Short mmCIF file of the C-alpha atoms (twelve columns), coordinates in Angstrom:
data_MODEL
# 
_entry.id   MODEL 
# 
loop_
_atom_site.group_PDB 
_atom_site.id 
_atom_site.type_symbol 
_atom_site.label_atom_id 
_atom_site.label_alt_id 
_atom_site.label_comp_id 
_atom_site.label_asym_id 
_atom_site.label_seq_id 
_atom_site.Cartn_x 
_atom_site.Cartn_y 
_atom_site.Cartn_z 
_atom_site.pdbx_PDB_model_num 
ATOM 1  C CA . UNK A 1  119.799 94.748 104.445 1 
ATOM 2  C CA . UNK A 2  116.731 93.843 106.425 1 
ATOM 3  C CA . UNK A 3  113.367 93.137 104.811 1 
ATOM 4  C CA . UNK A 4  109.829 92.320 105.867 1 
ATOM 5  C CA . UNK A 5  108.216 89.518 103.893 1 
ATOM 6  C CA . UNK A 6  104.438 89.186 104.083 1 
ATOM 7  C CA . UNK A 7  103.299 85.757 102.924 1 
ATOM 8  C CA . UNK A 8  99.598  85.146 102.374 1 
ATOM 9  C CA . UNK A 9  98.677  81.465 102.062 1 
ATOM 10 C CA . UNK A 10 95.272  80.393 100.796 1 
ATOM 11 C CA . UNK A 11 93.653  77.335 99.317  1 
ATOM 12 C CA . UNK A 12 93.756  77.020 95.543  1 
ATOM 13 C CA . UNK A 13 90.532  77.501 93.587  1 
ATOM 14 C CA . UNK A 14 88.550  74.272 93.490  1 
ATOM 15 C CA . UNK A 15 89.782  73.094 96.912  1 
ATOM 16 C CA . UNK A 16 87.015  72.937 99.523  1 
ATOM 17 C CA . UNK A 17 87.299  75.627 102.203 1 
ATOM 18 C CA . UNK A 18 85.163  74.523 105.176 1 
ATOM 19 C CA . UNK A 19 86.298  77.439 107.360 1 
ATOM 20 C CA . UNK A 20 85.335  79.965 104.677 1 
ATOM 21 C CA . UNK A 21 82.001  78.196 104.121 1 
ATOM 22 C CA . UNK A 22 81.190  78.294 107.854 1 
ATOM 23 C CA . UNK A 23 81.954  82.009 108.009 1 
ATOM 24 C CA . UNK A 24 79.897  82.616 104.868 1 
ATOM 25 C CA . UNK A 25 76.866  80.837 106.376 1 
ATOM 26 C CA . UNK A 26 77.169  82.794 109.659 1 
ATOM 27 C CA . UNK A 27 77.358  86.276 108.122 1 
ATOM 28 C CA . UNK A 28 73.624  86.813 107.387 1 
ATOM 29 C CA . UNK A 29 72.741  85.962 110.999 1 
ATOM 30 C CA . UNK A 30 75.179  88.689 112.088 1 
ATOM 31 C CA . UNK A 31 73.566  91.258 109.804 1 
ATOM 32 C CA . UNK A 32 76.063  91.109 106.942 1 
ATOM 33 C CA . UNK A 33 74.085  90.843 103.718 1 
ATOM 34 C CA . UNK A 34 75.359  90.817 100.144 1 
ATOM 35 C CA . UNK A 35 78.439  88.686 100.797 1 
ATOM 36 C CA . UNK A 36 78.921  86.530 97.712  1 
ATOM 37 C CA . UNK A 37 81.768  84.304 98.862  1 
ATOM 38 C CA . UNK A 38 84.310  83.833 101.665 1 
ATOM 39 C CA . UNK A 39 87.688  82.099 101.386 1 
ATOM 40 C CA . UNK A 40 89.946  81.735 104.412 1 
ATOM 41 C CA . UNK A 41 93.719  81.857 104.566 1 
ATOM 42 C CA . UNK A 42 96.721  82.556 106.744 1 
ATOM 43 C CA . UNK A 43 99.141  85.457 106.772 1 
ATOM 44 C CA . UNK A 44 102.748 85.325 107.964 1 
ATOM 45 C CA . UNK A 45 105.122 88.222 108.477 1 
ATOM 46 C CA . UNK A 46 108.817 87.333 108.419 1 
ATOM 47 C CA . UNK A 47 111.733 89.687 109.053 1 
ATOM 48 C CA . UNK A 48 114.832 88.580 107.165 1 
ATOM 49 C CA . UNK A 49 118.316 89.722 106.190 1 
ATOM 50 C CA . UNK A 50 119.397 89.559 102.552 1 
ATOM 51 C CA . UNK A 51 121.879 91.282 100.249 1 
ATOM 52 C CA . UNK A 52 119.152 92.824 98.058  1 
ATOM 53 C CA . UNK A 53 115.432 92.783 97.283  1 
ATOM 54 C CA . UNK A 54 115.669 89.975 94.709  1 
ATOM 55 C CA . UNK A 55 117.494 87.715 97.171  1 
ATOM 56 C CA . UNK A 56 114.945 88.507 99.883  1 
ATOM 57 C CA . UNK A 57 112.100 87.658 97.491  1 
ATOM 58 C CA . UNK A 58 113.774 84.345 96.600  1 
ATOM 59 C CA . UNK A 59 114.234 83.471 100.283 1 
ATOM 60 C CA . UNK A 60 110.614 84.317 101.066 1 
ATOM 61 C CA . UNK A 61 109.371 82.243 98.111  1 
ATOM 62 C CA . UNK A 62 111.481 79.260 99.213  1 
ATOM 63 C CA . UNK A 63 110.209 79.634 102.781 1 
ATOM 64 C CA . UNK A 64 106.613 79.669 101.548 1 
ATOM 65 C CA . UNK A 65 107.098 76.663 99.254  1 
ATOM 66 C CA . UNK A 66 109.022 74.531 101.734 1 
ATOM 67 C CA . UNK A 67 107.362 75.353 105.052 1 
ATOM 68 C CA . UNK A 68 104.420 77.758 105.117 1 
ATOM 69 C CA . UNK A 69 102.250 76.370 102.319 1 
ATOM 70 C CA . UNK A 70 101.366 72.994 100.901 1 
ATOM 71 C CA . UNK A 71 101.916 73.715 97.183  1 
ATOM 72 C CA . UNK A 72 99.613  70.854 96.169  1 
ATOM 73 C CA . UNK A 73 96.489  72.523 97.603  1 
ATOM 74 C CA . UNK A 74 97.608  76.041 98.550  1 
ATOM 75 C CA . UNK A 75 98.997  79.090 96.793  1 
ATOM 76 C CA . UNK A 76 101.087 81.827 98.327  1 
ATOM 77 C CA . UNK A 77 101.275 85.520 97.587  1 
ATOM 78 C CA . UNK A 78 104.500 87.175 98.686  1 
ATOM 79 C CA . UNK A 79 105.201 90.859 99.252  1 
ATOM 80 C CA . UNK A 80 108.699 91.919 100.320 1 
ATOM 81 C CA . UNK A 81 109.577 95.440 101.416 1 
ATOM 82 C CA . UNK A 82 112.759 96.953 102.854 1 
ATOM 83 C CA . UNK A 83 112.654 97.650 106.568 1 
# 
């Protein structure tokens, strides 16, 4: 079966996010008020073949841990759906 894995990678709480901080500081000048906090991240979409949903989820988690995210400072959120 074919699946789509969406992997969101973001910095763990407590890790400085200079990109998010820059965006947060720029928002009032662009007319966006009431923004309490901004954290940046990356999103990857991967199409993969696997025998079942559980196997696809395991493959996506391994891909995130070994390549897409630095597990020391980043966390990943994985969503896998059949194609």
